[in-house]
C-alpha positions as a Markdown table, in Angstrom:
| # | Residue | x | y | z |
|---|---|---|---|---|
| 1 | Met | 15.8 | -56.7 | -52.7 |
| 2 | Ala | 19.2 | -56.2 | -51.1 |
| 3 | Ala | 17.7 | -53.7 | -48.7 |
| 4 | Arg | 15.1 | -56.2 | -47.6 |
| 5 | Tyr | 17.8 | -58.7 | -46.9 |
| 6 | Ala | 19.8 | -56.1 | -45.0 |
| 7 | Ala | 16.8 | -55.0 | -43.0 |
| 8 | Lys | 16.2 | -58.6 | -41.8 |
| 9 | Asn | 19.8 | -59.6 | -41.3 |
| 10 | Thr | 21.6 | -56.6 | -39.8 |
| 11 | Lys | 23.6 | -58.8 | -37.4 |
| 12 | Glu | 25.2 | -60.5 | -40.4 |
| 13 | Leu | 26.2 | -57.3 | -42.2 |
| 14 | Arg | 29.0 | -54.8 | -41.8 |
| 15 | Gly | 27.5 | -52.3 | -44.2 |
| 16 | Val | 25.3 | -51.7 | -47.2 |
| 17 | Phe | 25.9 | -49.9 | -50.5 |
| 18 | Phe | 23.4 | -48.9 | -53.2 |
| 19 | Leu | 24.5 | -48.3 | -56.8 |
| 20 | Ala | 22.0 | -46.1 | -58.6 |
| 21 | Ser | 19.2 | -47.6 | -56.5 |
| 22 | Tyr | 17.3 | -47.1 | -53.3 |
| 23 | Pro | 15.4 | -49.1 | -50.7 |
| 24 | Glu | 11.6 | -49.4 | -50.6 |
| 25 | Lys | 9.4 | -49.7 | -47.4 |
| 26 | Lys | 10.2 | -53.4 | -46.8 |
| 27 | Gly | 13.9 | -52.5 | -46.9 |
| 28 | Asp | 13.7 | -49.8 | -44.2 |
| 29 | Leu | 17.2 | -49.3 | -42.9 |
| 30 | Arg | 16.8 | -46.0 | -41.0 |
| 31 | Asn | 17.5 | -47.7 | -37.7 |
| 32 | Val | 20.5 | -49.8 | -38.6 |
| 33 | Lys | 23.8 | -48.9 | -37.1 |
| 34 | Glu | 25.9 | -50.3 | -39.9 |
| 35 | Pro | 27.4 | -47.8 | -42.5 |
| 36 | Val | 25.4 | -47.2 | -45.6 |
| 37 | Leu | 26.6 | -45.7 | -48.9 |
| 38 | Ser | 24.6 | -44.5 | -51.9 |
| 39 | Ile | 26.2 | -43.8 | -55.2 |
| 40 | Thr | 24.4 | -42.2 | -58.1 |
| 41 | Gly | 25.3 | -40.5 | -61.4 |
| 42 | Ser | 24.5 | -36.9 | -62.2 |
| 43 | Asn | 23.2 | -37.8 | -65.7 |
| 44 | Asp | 21.1 | -40.8 | -64.7 |
| 45 | Gly | 17.9 | -40.7 | -66.6 |
| 46 | Val | 16.6 | -44.1 | -65.4 |
| 47 | Leu | 16.7 | -43.7 | -61.6 |
| 48 | Asn | 13.4 | -42.2 | -60.5 |
| 49 | Lys | 14.8 | -39.1 | -58.7 |
| 50 | Thr | 11.5 | -38.4 | -56.9 |
| 51 | Asn | 11.4 | -41.9 | -55.4 |
| 52 | Tyr | 15.1 | -41.7 | -54.7 |
| 53 | Lys | 14.6 | -38.5 | -52.7 |
| 54 | Lys | 11.6 | -40.0 | -50.8 |
| 55 | Ala | 13.6 | -43.2 | -50.1 |
| 56 | Lys | 16.3 | -41.2 | -48.2 |
| 57 | Lys | 14.0 | -41.3 | -45.2 |
| 58 | Leu | 14.4 | -45.1 | -45.2 |
| 59 | Leu | 18.2 | -44.8 | -44.7 |
| 60 | Pro | 20.2 | -43.8 | -41.6 |
| 61 | Lys | 21.0 | -40.1 | -41.2 |
| 62 | Ser | 24.7 | -41.2 | -41.3 |
| 63 | Thr | 24.3 | -42.5 | -44.9 |
| 64 | Asp | 27.1 | -41.3 | -47.2 |
| 65 | Tyr | 25.8 | -40.0 | -50.6 |
| 66 | Val | 28.1 | -39.7 | -53.6 |
| 67 | Glu | 27.1 | -38.4 | -57.0 |
| 68 | Ile | 29.4 | -39.2 | -59.9 |
| 69 | Asn | 29.7 | -36.1 | -62.1 |
| 70 | Gly | 28.7 | -37.0 | -65.7 |
| 71 | Gly | 27.8 | -40.6 | -64.8 |
| 72 | Asn | 24.7 | -42.2 | -66.1 |
| 73 | His | 22.7 | -45.3 | -65.2 |
| 74 | Ala | 24.2 | -47.6 | -67.8 |
| 75 | Gly | 27.7 | -46.7 | -66.4 |
| 76 | Phe | 26.9 | -48.8 | -63.3 |
| 77 | Gly | 27.1 | -51.9 | -65.4 |
| 78 | Ser | 28.2 | -53.2 | -68.7 |
| 79 | Tyr | 24.8 | -53.8 | -70.3 |
| 80 | Gly | 24.7 | -50.9 | -72.8 |
| 81 | Lys | 22.3 | -48.1 | -73.3 |
| 82 | Gln | 19.3 | -48.0 | -71.1 |
| 83 | Lys | 15.9 | -46.7 | -72.3 |
| 84 | Gly | 15.3 | -43.3 | -70.9 |
| 85 | Asp | 18.9 | -42.8 | -69.8 |
| 86 | Asn | 20.8 | -39.6 | -70.4 |
| 87 | Lys | 24.1 | -39.4 | -72.2 |
| 88 | Ala | 27.1 | -39.9 | -70.0 |
| 89 | Glu | 29.8 | -37.2 | -70.0 |
| 90 | Ile | 32.4 | -39.7 | -69.0 |
| 91 | Ser | 33.3 | -43.1 | -70.5 |
| 92 | Asn | 31.8 | -46.3 | -69.1 |
| 93 | Ala | 35.3 | -47.4 | -68.1 |
| 94 | Asp | 36.0 | -44.1 | -66.3 |
| 95 | Gln | 32.7 | -44.3 | -64.4 |
| 96 | Gln | 33.4 | -47.8 | -63.3 |
| 97 | Arg | 36.9 | -46.8 | -62.1 |
| 98 | Val | 35.3 | -44.0 | -60.1 |
| 99 | Ile | 32.8 | -46.4 | -58.6 |
| 100 | Ala | 35.5 | -48.9 | -57.7 |
| 101 | Asp | 37.6 | -46.2 | -56.1 |
| 102 | Ile | 34.7 | -44.9 | -54.1 |
| 103 | Leu | 33.8 | -48.4 | -52.9 |
| 104 | Ile | 37.4 | -49.3 | -52.0 |
| 105 | His | 37.8 | -46.1 | -50.1 |
| 106 | Trp | 34.5 | -46.6 | -48.3 |
| 107 | Leu | 35.2 | -50.2 | -47.5 |
| 108 | Asn | 38.6 | -49.5 | -46.2 |
| 109 | Gly | 37.1 | -46.9 | -43.9 |
| 110 | Gln | 34.3 | -49.1 | -42.7 |
| 111 | Val | 35.5 | -52.6 | -42.6 |
| 112 | Asn | 38.3 | -53.7 | -40.3 |
């Protein structure tokens, strides 16, 4: 849903980031000039990796992709174990610290 909003409101945005998610056709962002960031976890068992790879064509070529080593899907929130998810190799708190650090670094580099 965020990608759909971003696709329709590019003049209002300064960038878009995805946390263990991806756009679908109605959220096609491949022609936006704003920066885009995609963060995933290496142990994510919920994110459909096939669809994620296919969705990359809907993002700008300049998209930054970051994979958190040992991170899983549940580590992107505080909602507990997710059906189908793989075991994380880092703590939930550590994963969220890594996510925050990545986002802060990205925002500082992208937003003036």
